KEKE-3310 file (N, C-alpha, C; in steps of 0.2 Angstrom, whole numbers, plus 5000, padded with zeros to 4 digits):
npx = (5004:5002:5010:5002:5009:5016:5006:5001:5011:5012:4999:5001:5011:5006:4995:5001:5009:4999:4994:5005:5013:5027:5041:5041:5049:5057:5057:5045:5036:5041:5037:5023:5019:5027:5039:5055:5067:5076:5069:5057:5064:5068:5056:5051:5060:5058:5044:5047:5054:5043:5037:5028:5031:5042:5058:5064:5075:5079:5078:5078:5067:5051:5040:5023:5020:5011:5007:5007:4998:4986:4985:4983:4970:4962:4962:4965:4959:4948:4933:4930:4919:4908:4909:4898:4897:4901:4890:4879:4882:4881:4868:4860:4860:4855:4842:4836:4822:4821:4832:4838:4843:4856:4861:4861:4870:4882:4883:4885:4897:4905:4906:4912:4925:4929:4930:4939:4949:4953:4949:4933:4923:4909:4899:4885:4876:4864:4851:4847:4835:4827:4818:4814:4802:4796:4801:4802:4803:4807:4807:4820:4825:4828:4838:4842:4837:4828:4829:4818:4819:4810:4809:4801:4802:4801:4811:4818:4826:4835:4841:4851:4851:4860:4855:4858:4850:4841:4824:4810:4800:4807:4814:4802:4798:4809:4809:4796:4798:4808:4801:4791:4799:4808:4803:4801:4813:4828:4837:4851:4853:4849:4858:4865:4854:4850:4861:4861:4848:4839:4844:4846:4832:4828:4836:4829:4817:4819:4826:4837:4845:4857:4863:4852:4852:4865:4864:4854:4859:4870:4863:4857:4867:4875:4865:4864:4877:4888:4886:4899:4906:4918:4924:4933:4946:4958:4963:4972:4984:4987:4994:5009:5014:5012:5021:5029:5030:5028:5020:5009:5004:5002:4992:4982:4979:4973:4961:4954:4951:4938:4935:4943:4939:4927:4930:4930:4919:4909:4903:4901:4892:4897:4908:4923:4940:4955:4971:4984:4993:4982:4972:4965:4968:4980:4996:5000:4990:4976:4960:4943:4928:4910:4895:4878:4860:4844:4826:4825:4838:4856:4873:4890:4901:4916:4930:4946:4963:4980:4989:4992:4980:4966:4958:4949:4940:4935:4929:4918:4912:4908:4900:4889:4884:4879:4869:4860:4857:4850:4841)
npy = (4994:5011:5026:5041:5052:5046:5041:5054:5059:5049:5051:5065:5062:5054:5062:5073:5067:5061:5073:5080:5071:5070:5064:5065:5076:5079:5092:5098:5091:5094:5107:5107:5099:5105:5100:5094:5092:5080:5072:5070:5063:5052:5046:5044:5035:5024:5021:5018:5006:4998:4995:5005:5016:5021:5024:5033:5032:5044:5054:5060:5061:5052:5040:5034:5017:5001:4996:5007:5015:5007:5007:5020:5021:5013:5017:5032:5039:5052:5057:5068:5082:5083:5095:5110:5112:5100:5092:5097:5095:5081:5080:5086:5075:5064:5069:5069:5062:5057:5048:5032:5019:5014:5024:5035:5030:5030:5044:5049:5044:5049:5061:5060:5054:5066:5075:5069:5064:5050:5033:5026:5012:5002:4989:4982:4970:4958:4956:4943:4942:4945:4936:4924:4928:4925:4919:4925:4923:4932:4930:4938:4936:4922:4917:4924:4928:4936:4936:4938:4942:4942:4947:4945:4957:4967:4969:4969:4961:4961:4950:4946:4931:4919:4907:4894:4885:4880:4875:4885:4879:4870:4879:4885:4874:4872:4885:4884:4873:4879:4890:4882:4875:4882:4895:4907:4905:4911:4924:4923:4910:4903:4898:4887:4879:4876:4869:4857:4852:4855:4853:4839:4837:4845:4838:4827:4829:4839:4840:4847:4850:4853:4864:4874:4873:4878:4891:4897:4895:4903:4916:4917:4917:4928:4938:4936:4940:4952:4969:4979:4995:5007:5022:5036:5031:5037:5045:5039:5044:5055:5054:5054:5041:5032:5035:5027:5019:5005:5002:5009:5003:4990:4993:4998:4987:4979:4986:4983:4971:4961:4949:4951:4963:4959:4953:4963:4964:4967:4960:4963:4974:4986:5000:4996:4995:4991:4990:4991:4976:4970:4970:4962:4969:4977:4979:4992:5001:5007:5000:5006:5000:4997:4989:4990:4990:4989:4987:4982:4981:4977:4978:4984:4997:5005:5013:5016:5021:5028:5021:5032:5038:5049:5045:5048:5057:5050:5038:5045:5051:5039:5033:5043:5042:5028:5028:5038:5030:5019:5024)
npz = (5000:4996:5003:5007:5002:4992:4984:4980:4973:4962:4957:4951:4942:4933:4928:4923:4913:4905:4900:4894:4888:4891:4900:4918:4930:4945:4949:4946:4953:4966:4967:4966:4977:4988:4993:4997:4985:4987:4994:4985:4975:4981:4984:4971:4966:4974:4970:4957:4959:4964:4952:4948:4941:4928:4920:4907:4893:4888:4897:4913:4920:4925:4920:4919:4922:4916:4927:4935:4929:4931:4946:4947:4941:4948:4960:4962:4953:4948:4942:4928:4927:4914:4901:4898:4884:4878:4883:4877:4864:4863:4867:4858:4848:4855:4858:4846:4839:4827:4824:4822:4834:4831:4822:4832:4840:4832:4828:4841:4845:4836:4839:4852:4848:4842:4853:4861:4853:4851:4846:4842:4844:4840:4843:4837:4844:4838:4847:4860:4863:4851:4841:4829:4818:4805:4789:4772:4754:4739:4722:4711:4698:4688:4694:4705:4722:4735:4752:4765:4782:4797:4814:4830:4837:4828:4819:4803:4790:4775:4762:4749:4739:4728:4717:4707:4695:4704:4708:4711:4717:4726:4733:4739:4748:4757:4763:4769:4778:4787:4792:4799:4808:4816:4819:4832:4838:4845:4837:4837:4840:4828:4818:4824:4826:4813:4809:4816:4819:4808:4796:4793:4791:4780:4770:4769:4763:4753:4736:4731:4742:4748:4742:4745:4759:4762:4757:4765:4777:4777:4777:4789:4798:4794:4798:4811:4816:4823:4821:4816:4819:4816:4822:4819:4816:4811:4821:4829:4823:4828:4840:4849:4853:4843:4832:4826:4811:4809:4821:4818:4805:4811:4821:4813:4805:4814:4818:4807:4806:4807:4815:4826:4831:4836:4847:4856:4863:4877:4892:4905:4916:4920:4918:4910:4910:4901:4901:4892:4891:4896:4887:4871:4860:4858:4866:4867:4868:4877:4881:4884:4889:4888:4890:4882:4885:4878:4877:4865:4858:4860:4864:4862:4867:4864:4869:4861:4864:4867:4880:4888:4891:4894:4906:4916:4909:4898:4904:4911:4900:4892:4902:4902:4890:4889:4900:4893:4882:4888:4895)
capx = (5000:5007:5008:4998:5013:5017:4999:5001:5017:5010:4994:5004:5015:5001:4990:5005:5011:4993:4992:5010:5017:5034:5043:5040:5054:5056:5056:5037:5033:5043:5033:5017:5019:5031:5044:5062:5070:5079:5062:5054:5068:5068:5050:5051:5065:5053:5039:5050:5056:5038:5035:5023:5035:5048:5062:5066:5082:5081:5076:5079:5060:5049:5033:5018:5020:5005:5005:5005:4991:4981:4984:4979:4963:4958:4963:4966:4956:4942:4929:4929:4913:4907:4908:4892:4897:4901:4884:4876:4883:4878:4860:4857:4860:4850:4835:4833:4819:4820:4837:4838:4848:4862:4863:4862:4877:4887:4885:4887:4904:4909:4907:4917:4931:4931:4931:4945:4956:4953:4945:4928:4921:4902:4897:4878:4874:4857:4848:4845:4827:4825:4816:4812:4794:4795:4805:4799:4808:4804:4811:4821:4825:4829:4845:4843:4831:4828:4826:4816:4819:4806:4808:4795:4802:4799:4818:4817:4833:4834:4847:4851:4855:4861:4854:4858:4847:4836:4817:4806:4796:4812:4815:4797:4799:4814:4806:4790:4801:4812:4796:4788:4803:4812:4799:4801:4820:4832:4841:4858:4854:4847:4863:4867:4849:4849:4866:4860:4841:4835:4849:4844:4825:4829:4839:4824:4812:4822:4831:4843:4845:4864:4863:4848:4854:4871:4861:4850:4864:4874:4859:4855:4874:4877:4860:4866:4883:4888:4887:4904:4908:4924:4924:4939:4952:4964:4965:4978:4990:4988:4997:5016:5016:5011:5024:5032:5026:5026:5015:5003:5001:4999:4985:4976:4976:4969:4956:4951:4950:4932:4935:4947:4935:4920:4932:4929:4912:4909:4897:4900:4888:4901:4913:4928:4946:4959:4976:4990:4993:4976:4967:4967:4970:4987:4999:5002:4984:4970:4953:4939:4922:4904:4888:4872:4855:4838:4821:4826:4845:4862:4879:4896:4903:4923:4935:4953:4967:4986:4989:4992:4973:4963:4955:4943:4936:4932:4925:4912:4908:4905:4894:4884:4881:4876:4863:4856:4854:4846:4835)
capy = (5000:5017:5031:5047:5056:5043:5043:5061:5059:5045:5054:5070:5061:5051:5068:5078:5063:5061:5080:5083:5066:5071:5062:5071:5077:5080:5099:5100:5089:5098:5114:5106:5096:5108:5095:5094:5087:5074:5068:5068:5059:5046:5043:5041:5029:5018:5020:5014:4999:4995:4994:5009:5021:5019:5029:5032:5032:5050:5059:5059:5060:5046:5040:5028:5010:4999:4994:5013:5017:5002:5009:5026:5020:5009:5020:5039:5043:5057:5058:5074:5083:5085:5102:5111:5112:5093:5089:5100:5091:5074:5080:5086:5068:5060:5072:5069:5056:5053:5044:5025:5019:5013:5031:5039:5028:5032:5051:5051:5043:5054:5067:5058:5054:5073:5078:5065:5062:5043:5029:5022:5006:5000:4982:4981:4964:4956:4954:4937:4943:4945:4929:4923:4927:4922:4921:4924:4924:4935:4931:4944:4933:4915:4914:4928:4928:4940:4933:4943:4939:4947:4945:4947:4963:4971:4969:4966:4961:4958:4947:4943:4926:4917:4900:4893:4878:4878:4877:4889:4874:4868:4885:4885:4868:4875:4891:4881:4869:4883:4893:4877:4871:4887:4901:4907:4903:4918:4925:4921:4903:4899:4894:4881:4874:4874:4864:4851:4850:4857:4851:4832:4837:4847:4833:4822:4832:4844:4837:4851:4852:4856:4871:4878:4874:4883:4898:4900:4896:4910:4921:4918:4918:4935:4943:4935:4942:4958:4975:4983:5001:5010:5029:5041:5027:5041:5048:5036:5046:5062:5053:5052:5034:5029:5038:5023:5017:4998:5002:5011:4998:4985:4994:4999:4981:4976:4990:4982:4964:4960:4945:4954:4968:4956:4951:4968:4963:4967:4957:4966:4979:4991:5002:4992:4998:4986:4994:4987:4969:4967:4969:4959:4974:4979:4981:4999:5004:5005:5000:5006:4998:4995:4986:4993:4985:4992:4982:4979:4981:4976:4979:4986:5003:5004:5019:5015:5026:5026:5020:5039:5040:5054:5040:5050:5060:5045:5035:5049:5051:5032:5033:5047:5039:5022:5031:5041:5024:5014:5029)
capz = (5000:4995:5008:5005:4997:4986:4979:4977:4967:4956:4953:4948:4936:4928:4925:4919:4907:4900:4897:4890:4885:4893:4906:4923:4934:4953:4950:4945:4959:4973:4966:4968:4984:4992:4996:4995:4979:4989:4997:4979:4971:4985:4983:4964:4966:4978:4965:4952:4962:4965:4946:4946:4937:4923:4919:4900:4891:4886:4902:4920:4923:4925:4915:4923:4919:4916:4934:4938:4926:4934:4952:4947:4939:4953:4968:4962:4948:4950:4936:4927:4925:4907:4900:4895:4877:4877:4885:4872:4857:4864:4868:4850:4845:4859:4857:4839:4839:4820:4822:4825:4839:4827:4820:4838:4843:4828:4828:4848:4846:4831:4844:4857:4844:4841:4859:4864:4848:4851:4841:4845:4841:4841:4842:4839:4843:4838:4854:4861:4864:4845:4840:4822:4817:4799:4783:4766:4749:4733:4716:4707:4692:4688:4699:4712:4727:4741:4758:4770:4789:4802:4821:4834:4839:4822:4816:4797:4787:4767:4760:4742:4738:4721:4717:4700:4694:4709:4706:4715:4722:4731:4738:4744:4752:4762:4767:4774:4784:4791:4796:4804:4813:4820:4822:4839:4840:4845:4831:4838:4840:4823:4814:4826:4825:4806:4808:4820:4818:4803:4790:4792:4789:4774:4766:4768:4759:4747:4732:4730:4749:4750:4740:4749:4766:4763:4756:4770:4783:4777:4777:4796:4801:4793:4802:4819:4818:4826:4816:4819:4817:4819:4821:4821:4816:4810:4827:4831:4820:4832:4847:4847:4854:4837:4827:4823:4805:4810:4825:4815:4802:4815:4825:4809:4803:4820:4818:4801:4808:4810:4821:4833:4834:4839:4853:4861:4866:4884:4895:4912:4915:4922:4912:4912:4908:4899:4900:4888:4889:4899:4881:4866:4854:4857:4871:4866:4869:4883:4878:4889:4886:4892:4887:4883:4883:4878:4876:4858:4856:4864:4861:4867:4865:4866:4866:4860:4864:4870:4888:4891:4890:4897:4909:4920:4905:4894:4908:4912:4893:4892:4907:4900:4884:4892:4903:4888:4878:4892:4898)
cpx = (5005:5005:5005:5003:5015:5011:4999:5005:5014:5005:4996:5007:5010:4997:4995:5007:5005:4992:4998:5014:5025:5036:5043:5045:5052:5055:5049:5034:5034:5038:5026:5015:5022:5035:5051:5064:5072:5073:5059:5057:5068:5062:5049:5054:5060:5048:5041:5051:5050:5035:5029:5026:5040:5052:5064:5072:5085:5080:5078:5072:5057:5042:5029:5019:5013:5003:5003:4999:4985:4980:4980:4972:4959:4958:4963:4962:4949:4939:4928:4922:4912:4906:4901:4891:4898:4893:4879:4876:4881:4870:4857:4857:4854:4843:4832:4829:4817:4826:4836:4844:4855:4865:4865:4869:4883:4889:4887:4895:4908:4911:4912:4924:4934:4934:4938:4951:4957:4948:4939:4926:4914:4901:4890:4876:4867:4855:4846:4837:4824:4824:4813:4804:4792:4800:4801:4804:4804:4809:4813:4821:4826:4834:4845:4837:4833:4825:4825:4815:4815:4807:4803:4796:4802:4806:4817:4824:4832:4841:4847:4854:4855:4860:4853:4856:4843:4829:4815:4802:4801:4813:4809:4796:4803:4811:4800:4793:4805:4806:4792:4792:4807:4809:4800:4808:4824:4836:4848:4858:4852:4852:4865:4860:4848:4854:4864:4853:4838:4838:4846:4836:4825:4831:4834:4819:4813:4827:4838:4845:4852:4864:4859:4849:4860:4869:4858:4854:4868:4870:4858:4863:4876:4872:4863:4872:4883:4890:4893:4905:4914:4924:4930:4946:4958:4967:4971:4984:4992:4992:5004:5018:5016:5015:5028:5028:5023:5020:5008:5000:4998:4992:4980:4974:4972:4961:4951:4949:4944:4932:4939:4942:4929:4923:4932:4923:4913:4903:4896:4896:4891:4904:4920:4935:4952:4965:4982:4989:4986:4971:4970:4969:4977:4990:5000:4996:4980:4964:4948:4932:4916:4899:4883:4866:4848:4832:4822:4833:4850:4868:4885:4899:4911:4926:4943:4958:4974:4985:4989:4985:4971:4957:4948:4938:4932:4927:4918:4908:4905:4899:4889:4880:4877:4869:4859:4853:4848:4840:4835)
cpy = (5007:5022:5037:5051:5052:5042:5049:5062:5056:5049:5061:5068:5058:5057:5072:5074:5062:5068:5081:5078:5067:5067:5068:5071:5079:5087:5101:5097:5092:5104:5113:5104:5100:5104:5096:5090:5081:5069:5065:5063:5052:5042:5041:5035:5023:5017:5015:5007:4995:4993:4999:5015:5018:5024:5028:5034:5039:5056:5056:5059:5053:5046:5034:5022:5008:4998:5001:5016:5013:5005:5016:5026:5017:5013:5028:5042:5046:5058:5066:5076:5086:5092:5104:5110:5104:5090:5091:5097:5085:5075:5081:5080:5064:5062:5072:5062:5053:5048:5036:5024:5018:5020:5036:5037:5030:5039:5053:5049:5046:5060:5066:5057:5060:5076:5075:5064:5055:5039:5026:5017:5004:4993:4982:4974:4963:4953:4947:4936:4943:4937:4929:4924:4924:4924:4921:4925:4927:4934:4937:4943:4926:4913:4918:4929:4934:4937:4938:4940:4944:4943:4948:4954:4968:4972:4966:4967:4958:4956:4944:4936:4923:4910:4898:4886:4875:4880:4881:4884:4871:4873:4885:4880:4870:4880:4888:4878:4874:4887:4889:4875:4876:4893:4901:4907:4910:4918:4922:4914:4899:4896:4888:4876:4872:4869:4857:4848:4850:4854:4844:4832:4839:4842:4828:4824:4836:4840:4840:4854:4855:4863:4876:4879:4878:4890:4901:4900:4901:4916:4923:4920:4925:4939:4943:4938:4950:4964:4979:4989:5004:5018:5032:5036:5032:5045:5046:5040:5053:5060:5051:5045:5030:5033:5034:5019:5009:4997:5004:5006:4992:4986:4995:4992:4978:4979:4987:4975:4963:4955:4947:4959:4965:4954:4956:4968:4963:4964:4960:4971:4986:4994:5000:4995:4992:4990:4989:4980:4966:4967:4965:4963:4975:4981:4989:5003:5003:5005:5000:5005:4997:4992:4991:4989:4989:4986:4979:4977:4980:4977:4981:4992:5003:5010:5016:5021:5024:5025:5027:5042:5045:5050:5043:5053:5054:5040:5039:5050:5045:5032:5037:5044:5033:5024:5034:5035:5021:5018:5028)
cpz = (5000:5001:5004:5000:4991:4981:4976:4972:4961:4953:4948:4941:4931:4924:4920:4913:4903:4896:4892:4886:4885:4900:4911:4928:4941:4953:4950:4951:4966:4972:4969:4974:4990:4997:4993:4989:4981:4991:4990:4975:4974:4983:4976:4962:4968:4973:4959:4953:4963:4958:4945:4941:4933:4921:4911:4899:4890:4891:4909:4924:4923:4922:4920:4918:4919:4922:4937:4935:4930:4941:4952:4945:4945:4960:4968:4957:4950:4943:4935:4925:4918:4906:4897:4887:4875:4878:4879:4865:4858:4864:4862:4846:4849:4859:4851:4838:4832:4819:4825:4829:4836:4825:4826:4840:4838:4828:4836:4848:4840:4835:4850:4854:4843:4847:4862:4860:4849:4846:4845:4841:4844:4839:4843:4838:4842:4845:4854:4862:4857:4842:4832:4821:4810:4794:4777:4760:4742:4728:4713:4700:4693:4693:4706:4716:4733:4747:4763:4777:4793:4809:4825:4837:4834:4818:4809:4793:4780:4766:4753:4742:4731:4721:4709:4699:4699:4708:4712:4720:4727:4736:4743:4749:4758:4766:4772:4779:4789:4795:4801:4810:4818:4821:4829:4842:4841:4840:4832:4840:4834:4819:4817:4826:4819:4806:4811:4820:4812:4797:4788:4788:4782:4769:4764:4763:4753:4744:4732:4738:4751:4748:4743:4756:4767:4762:4762:4777:4783:4778:4785:4800:4800:4797:4809:4821:4819:4821:4819:4815:4820:4817:4824:4821:4815:4816:4830:4829:4824:4838:4844:4848:4848:4831:4823:4817:4806:4815:4823:4811:4806:4818:4819:4805:4808:4819:4811:4801:4811:4817:4828:4835:4838:4846:4858:4864:4874:4887:4902:4911:4917:4916:4915:4907:4907:4897:4897:4887:4892:4893:4875:4860:4853:4864:4872:4867:4876:4879:4885:4886:4891:4887:4887:4882:4883:4878:4869:4856:4863:4861:4866:4863:4868:4864:4866:4859:4866:4878:4891:4889:4896:4901:4912:4914:4901:4898:4909:4905:4891:4896:4904:4895:4886:4895:4898:4884:4882:4896:4906)
residu = (MET:LEU:THR:GLN:ARG:GLN:GLU:SER:ILE:LEU:LYS:LEU:ILE:VAL:MET:GLU:TYR:ILE:LYS:LEU:ALA:LYS:PRO:VAL:GLY:SER:LYS:LEU:ILE:CYS:LYS:GLU:LEU:ASN:CYS:SER:SER:ALA:THR:VAL:ARG:ASN:GLU:MET:MET:LEU:LEU:GLU:GLU:MET:GLY:LEU:LEU:GLU:LYS:THR:HIS:THR:SER:SER:GLY:ARG:VAL:PRO:SER:GLU:LYS:GLY:TYR:ARG:TYR:TYR:VAL:ASP:ASN:LEU:MET:GLU:LEU:LYS:LYS:LEU:SER:GLY:GLU:ASP:VAL:TYR:LYS:LEU:GLN:THR:VAL:PHE:ASN:ASN:SER:GLN:LEU:GLU:LEU:SER:ASP:VAL:LEU:THR:LYS:SER:LEU:GLU:ILE:ILE:ALA:ASP:ILE:THR:SER:TYR:THR:SER:VAL:VAL:LEU:ASP:ALA:LYS:SER:HIS:ASP:ASN:LYS:LEU:LYS:GLU:ILE:SER:VAL:VAL:PRO:VAL:ASN:SER:GLU:ILE:LEU:VAL:VAL:ILE:VAL:VAL:THR:ASP:GLN:GLY:TYR:VAL:GLU:HIS:LYS:ASN:ILE:GLU:LEU:LYS:GLY:VAL:SER:LEU:GLU:GLU:VAL:SER:LYS:THR:VAL:LYS:LEU:ILE:ASN:GLU:LEU:ILE:VAL:GLY:THR:PRO:ILE:ASP:GLU:ILE:SER:ALA:LYS:LEU:GLU:PHE:GLU:ILE:LYS:PRO:VAL:ILE:ALA:LYS:TYR:VAL:LYS:GLN:HIS:GLU:LEU:LEU:TYR:ASN:ALA:PHE:TYR:ASP:VAL:PHE:THR:ASP:ILE:SER:SER:LYS:ASN:VAL:SER:VAL:VAL:GLY:LYS:ASN:ASN:ILE:LEU:LYS:HIS:GLN:GLU:PHE:GLY:ASN:VAL:ASP:LYS:ILE:LYS:SER:LEU:PHE:SER:LYS:LEU:GLU:ASP:ARG:ASN:LEU:LEU:GLU:ASN:ILE:GLU:GLU:THR:ASN:ASN:ASP:ILE:ASN:ILE:TYR:ILE:GLY:HIS:GLU:ASN:LYS:MET:SER:PRO:ASP:VAL:THR:VAL:ILE:LYS:THR:ASN:TYR:LYS:THR:SER:LYS:ASP:GLU:GLY:THR:ILE:ALA:ILE:ILE:GLY:PRO:LYS:ARG:MET:ASP:TYR:ASP:LYS:VAL:VAL:ASN:LEU:LEU:ASP:TYR:ILE:LYS:LYS:GLN:ILE:GLU:GLY)
# end
């Protein structure tokens, strides 16, 4: 456990490094805490031995380590009150009744990306509460069909499928079987049910069952997958930590990797902070994320930035958005 003075020094170093991105020396701390330089240097050395601070090669000052950031977040962080301007910008989005939730999320995170200069990610998961009401098929021509999927919550999705050499009679049989056997199934369970329960039945009654099964399986898999939006990806370039070209390329490729982004999903109801090696994205970043849930939708909102992130501001912004969404 740190002493009060050690906590004060660590907090000062974290806050100054977040603000200026420069190693913090003893002179500034002496001025702020009214301590002798010898006392401060000794305390900084002890904090370094504890693994909470690190010394850079180019300066006698110290910077926070991952462990130091974690201690700050868990014990010392004080949430910043949102400015009136920030609240006003967000309220203009949330008070617009003409916007769908997906648009509200995207626009509000565009504002956050602008306010913070960080990158935002939204994972809009199809809710487990969305159950299949019916599917129907409309032919466009002899080879292309539009599959219309409707849920009990009023969610409607259209998907085009291409089927060469398959008769409409065979398509109708397949649609009828799906409607009879899986109506009422949660959207996120349909693909598994098709694989293990419906496939043998379709094979029994439909001649061209393999083509039709694969087509409808792809439709439901696509619908049940998460909708991933990345906002402010180029904000990464604004931070000196990512001045290295290889680091930028690596992080950009991860922000384009759908499978990796889907792993950002948050199940805990709190706002959670994953610093450096604690997250699956990159040891060079912090990911702050939370889930949201309404009567019709659920998903995850995440903010990605350098470990030198303005933690208190981001947490407060995410908390504000979560409360606005959930009402």
